[in-house]
MIKOL-735676 format. One line per 8 residues: number of its first residue (from 0); their letters; for each residue x, y, z of N, C-alpha, C, O. Coordinates in Angstrom, 3 decimals. Layout:
NUM) a) X Y Z X Y Z X Y Z X Y Z ~ ...
This chain:
0) mervisad) 37.774 -32.768 -4.402 37.422 -32.757 -5.805 38.558 -33.356 -6.625 39.732 -33.180 -6.298 ~ 38.209 -34.042 -7.660 39.206 -34.649 -8.530 39.532 -33.717 -9.688 38.646 -33.110 -10.291 ~ 40.811 -33.619 -9.981 41.279 -32.769 -11.069 41.066 -33.476 -12.405 41.430 -34.642 -12.555 ~ 40.484 -32.783 -13.364 40.234 -33.366 -14.682 41.390 -33.074 -15.629 41.859 -33.967 -16.336 ~ 41.851 -31.827 -15.644 42.980 -31.491 -16.513 44.129 -30.979 -15.671 43.929 -30.424 -14.590 ~ 45.334 -31.172 -16.180 46.536 -30.760 -15.472 47.643 -30.536 -16.494 47.646 -31.142 -17.566 ~ 48.575 -29.666 -16.153 49.724 -29.428 -17.022 50.636 -30.649 -17.061 51.487 -30.754 -17.944 ~ 50.467 -31.575 -16.112 51.246 -32.817 -16.118 50.861 -33.715 -17.290 51.619 -34.609 -17.669
8) rpewvpvf) 49.697 -33.479 -17.854 49.229 -34.250 -19.016 49.225 -33.317 -20.224 48.218 -32.665 -20.501 ~ 50.349 -33.250 -20.946 50.497 -32.262 -22.021 49.495 -32.386 -23.160 49.321 -31.438 -23.927 ~ 48.836 -33.524 -23.290 47.866 -33.658 -24.382 46.680 -32.711 -24.217 45.990 -32.413 -25.191 ~ 46.435 -32.232 -22.992 45.316 -31.318 -22.752 45.654 -29.864 -23.078 44.756 -29.053 -23.305 ~ 46.939 -29.536 -23.100 47.346 -28.138 -23.296 46.835 -27.569 -24.619 46.164 -26.537 -24.594 ~ 47.114 -28.182 -25.772 46.615 -27.586 -27.021 45.096 -27.618 -27.146 44.504 -26.727 -27.756 ~ 44.471 -28.628 -26.579 43.010 -28.755 -26.682 42.314 -27.589 -25.995 41.382 -27.004 -26.547 ~ 42.768 -27.250 -24.784 42.083 -26.228 -23.998 42.652 -24.825 -24.161 41.969 -23.851 -23.845
16) tglsvpvf) 43.896 -24.696 -24.651 44.506 -23.367 -24.717 44.793 -22.889 -26.131 44.902 -21.685 -26.363 ~ 44.916 -23.805 -27.076 45.302 -23.423 -28.426 46.796 -23.199 -28.566 47.264 -22.816 -29.639 ~ 47.553 -23.431 -27.499 49.007 -23.271 -27.521 49.667 -24.627 -27.714 49.168 -25.644 -27.232 ~ 50.789 -24.635 -28.420 51.554 -25.880 -28.504 52.231 -26.107 -27.152 52.382 -25.170 -26.368 ~ 52.630 -27.327 -26.885 53.264 -27.647 -25.600 54.556 -26.851 -25.400 54.756 -26.319 -24.309 ~ 55.453 -26.741 -26.406 56.666 -25.934 -26.196 56.363 -24.460 -25.895 57.028 -23.854 -25.055 ~ 55.382 -23.891 -26.563 55.013 -22.490 -26.306 54.441 -22.355 -24.896 54.735 -21.385 -24.197 ~ 53.628 -23.320 -24.478 53.065 -23.284 -23.127 54.178 -23.357 -22.083 54.152 -22.617 -21.100
24) rklvrvva) 55.148 -24.239 -22.285 56.261 -24.360 -21.321 57.065 -23.061 -21.254 57.510 -22.655 -20.181 ~ 57.248 -22.414 -22.409 57.954 -21.130 -22.430 57.157 -20.081 -21.654 57.735 -19.280 -20.920 ~ 55.840 -20.084 -21.814 54.980 -19.161 -21.073 55.117 -19.376 -19.566 55.181 -18.409 -18.807 ~ 55.163 -20.625 -19.131 55.326 -20.928 -17.703 56.665 -20.390 -17.206 56.732 -19.823 -16.116 ~ 57.729 -20.557 -17.988 59.042 -20.035 -17.584 59.018 -18.512 -17.471 59.588 -17.955 -16.533 ~ 58.368 -17.838 -18.409 58.278 -16.373 -18.372 57.518 -15.920 -17.128 57.947 -14.990 -16.445 ~ 56.399 -16.568 -16.833 55.613 -16.216 -15.643 56.437 -16.456 -14.382 56.389 -15.648 -13.454 ~ 57.189 -17.549 -14.334 58.029 -17.845 -13.165 59.089 -16.764 -12.981 59.338 -16.319 -11.861
32) rrggeqtg) 59.716 -16.339 -14.085 60.732 -15.290 -14.007 60.158 -13.970 -13.526 60.848 -13.195 -12.864 ~ 58.916 -13.714 -13.850 58.293 -12.436 -13.478 57.592 -12.492 -12.126 56.830 -11.588 -11.785 ~ 57.843 -13.537 -11.361 57.339 -13.580 -9.996 56.062 -14.356 -9.788 55.394 -14.159 -8.772 ~ 55.696 -15.221 -10.695 54.457 -15.987 -10.568 54.438 -16.961 -9.412 53.366 -17.363 -8.959 ~ 55.618 -17.352 -8.922 55.686 -18.302 -7.810 55.551 -17.624 -6.449 55.331 -18.302 -5.445 ~ 55.677 -16.323 -6.400 55.656 -15.623 -5.120 54.298 -15.734 -4.455 53.258 -15.552 -5.089 ~ 54.325 -16.035 -3.165 53.079 -16.135 -2.411 53.013 -15.121 -1.288 51.976 -14.995 -0.636 ~ 54.084 -14.402 -1.048 54.091 -13.482 0.082 54.173 -14.269 1.373 54.873 -15.279 1.450
40) sgrrwgls) 53.467 -13.813 2.378 53.531 -14.492 3.672 52.346 -15.421 3.895 52.202 -15.988 4.978 ~ 51.504 -15.583 2.893 50.303 -16.409 3.041 50.543 -17.873 2.729 51.677 -18.345 2.641 ~ 49.441 -18.565 2.566 49.476 -19.994 2.250 50.054 -20.249 0.874 49.985 -19.402 -0.017 ~ 50.629 -21.437 0.718 51.121 -21.843 -0.602 49.932 -22.152 -1.503 48.839 -22.461 -1.027 ~ 50.157 -22.065 -2.798 49.120 -22.387 -3.767 48.863 -23.882 -3.765 49.790 -24.670 -3.576 ~ 47.631 -24.277 -3.970 47.276 -25.693 -4.058 47.645 -26.299 -5.401 47.803 -27.515 -5.517 ~ 47.783 -25.452 -6.421 48.149 -25.908 -7.766 49.575 -25.477 -8.078 50.042 -24.449 -7.588 ~ 50.255 -26.261 -8.886 51.595 -25.882 -9.333 51.499 -24.640 -10.221 50.415 -24.279 -10.679
48) ladrvllv) 52.634 -23.993 -10.458 52.630 -22.810 -11.322 52.141 -23.174 -12.719 51.370 -22.424 -13.319 ~ 52.578 -24.309 -13.239 52.140 -24.724 -14.581 50.625 -24.915 -14.623 49.979 -24.533 -15.599 ~ 50.057 -25.503 -13.573 48.602 -25.683 -13.530 47.881 -24.342 -13.413 46.810 -24.162 -13.991 ~ 48.458 -23.407 -12.674 47.828 -22.084 -12.553 47.866 -21.334 -13.881 46.893 -20.676 -14.250 ~ 48.984 -21.428 -14.599 49.070 -20.799 -15.926 48.071 -21.461 -16.868 47.407 -20.782 -17.651 ~ 47.967 -22.781 -16.794 46.991 -23.499 -17.615 45.576 -23.056 -17.274 44.759 -22.856 -18.173 ~ 45.276 -22.901 -16.001 43.941 -22.458 -15.583 43.609 -21.097 -16.193 42.517 -20.904 -16.726 ~ 44.543 -20.163 -16.115 44.303 -18.825 -16.669 44.116 -18.897 -18.184 43.228 -18.244 -18.732
56) avyyrtnl) 44.942 -19.683 -18.856 44.816 -19.820 -20.312 43.479 -20.446 -20.689 42.837 -20.017 -21.648 ~ 43.062 -21.460 -19.936 41.769 -22.104 -20.196 40.639 -21.114 -19.964 39.695 -21.048 -20.751 ~ 40.732 -20.349 -18.890 39.684 -19.379 -18.557 39.499 -18.363 -19.683 38.374 -18.100 -20.109 ~ 40.602 -17.795 -20.162 40.497 -16.771 -21.202 40.189 -17.353 -22.583 39.498 -16.717 -23.378 ~ 40.684 -18.529 -22.869 40.461 -19.134 -24.193 39.029 -19.645 -24.356 38.428 -19.481 -25.418 ~ 38.483 -20.265 -23.309 37.192 -20.944 -23.438 36.007 -20.096 -23.009 34.865 -20.414 -23.342 ~ 36.264 -19.017 -22.273 35.187 -18.175 -21.765 34.251 -18.942 -20.820 33.065 -18.628 -20.717 ~ 34.803 -19.953 -20.131 34.039 -20.664 -19.106 33.943 -19.797 -17.860 34.737 -18.872 -17.688
64) tfrqvall) 32.990 -20.082 -16.999 32.880 -19.360 -15.730 33.912 -19.904 -14.748 34.487 -20.970 -14.965 ~ 34.144 -19.154 -13.655 35.049 -19.638 -12.608 34.556 -20.972 -12.057 35.360 -21.859 -11.769 ~ 33.272 -21.116 -11.912 32.709 -22.365 -11.390 33.055 -23.544 -12.303 33.417 -24.616 -11.819 ~ 32.944 -23.351 -13.610 33.243 -24.425 -14.563 34.737 -24.743 -14.607 35.126 -25.910 -14.633 ~ 35.569 -23.704 -14.615 37.019 -23.911 -14.621 37.458 -24.586 -13.322 38.317 -25.467 -13.336 ~ 36.873 -24.177 -12.218 37.221 -24.767 -10.924 36.954 -26.267 -10.915 37.750 -27.034 -10.374 ~ 35.855 -26.687 -11.503 35.547 -28.122 -11.573 36.600 -28.878 -12.370 36.970 -29.994 -12.005 ~ 37.086 -28.284 -13.453 38.113 -28.936 -14.269 39.414 -29.142 -13.501 40.120 -30.127 -13.714
72) fgisksaa) 39.727 -28.199 -12.600 40.995 -28.248 -11.877 40.859 -28.789 -10.459 41.854 -28.887 -9.741 ~ 39.655 -29.139 -10.047 39.457 -29.722 -8.727 39.664 -28.744 -7.590 40.132 -29.127 -6.518 ~ 39.316 -27.474 -7.813 39.446 -26.457 -6.770 38.116 -25.720 -6.632 37.177 -25.972 -7.388 ~ 38.044 -24.817 -5.671 36.810 -24.061 -5.475 36.720 -22.906 -6.475 37.714 -22.506 -7.082 ~ 35.516 -22.392 -6.625 35.279 -21.253 -7.519 36.093 -20.043 -7.068 36.670 -19.335 -7.893 ~ 36.138 -19.809 -5.765 36.879 -18.649 -5.262 38.386 -18.823 -5.462 39.088 -17.846 -5.724 ~ 38.888 -20.049 -5.343 40.317 -20.296 -5.589 40.653 -20.041 -7.056 41.710 -19.487 -7.359 ~ 39.772 -20.435 -7.962 39.989 -20.171 -9.390 40.051 -18.664 -9.639 40.889 -18.195 -10.409
80) grvvdhl) 39.180 -17.920 -9.001 39.193 -16.468 -9.135 40.479 -15.855 -8.613 41.015 -14.925 -9.215 ~ 40.981 -16.375 -7.488 42.239 -15.868 -6.927 43.410 -16.148 -7.865 44.299 -15.310 -8.014 ~ 43.415 -17.313 -8.491 44.495 -17.651 -9.431 44.495 -16.667 -10.596 45.548 -16.147 -10.966 ~ 43.339 -16.411 -11.168 43.250 -15.485 -12.301 43.652 -14.079 -11.861 44.365 -13.392 -12.592 ~ 43.216 -13.643 -10.693 43.585 -12.312 -10.202 45.085 -12.193 -9.967 45.677 -11.155 -10.262 ~ 45.705 -13.244 -9.440 47.127 -13.191 -9.093 48.018 -13.206 -10.327 48.997 -12.463 -10.399 ~ 47.685 -14.042 -11.288 48.541 -14.135 -12.477 48.142 -13.091 -13.498 48.746 -13.010 -14.568
């Protein structure tokens, strides 16, 4: 699946989250400090931490379903659910 939005393209951050780019970057740093990068002994995440934070922000801001958010990020519906549960 092809990714439509990504934290690598900052122009999408305010559109989908309502956050300014500097505030979003600060949020990513806070999540990283609080253990957002930890995976335990399992597989690594397919998305970067910034993309996972963006996914969660998009999910809560837009009220889209996991299936719809998953399409935007090029991942499966179940992977989108795991990202939201983990963060």
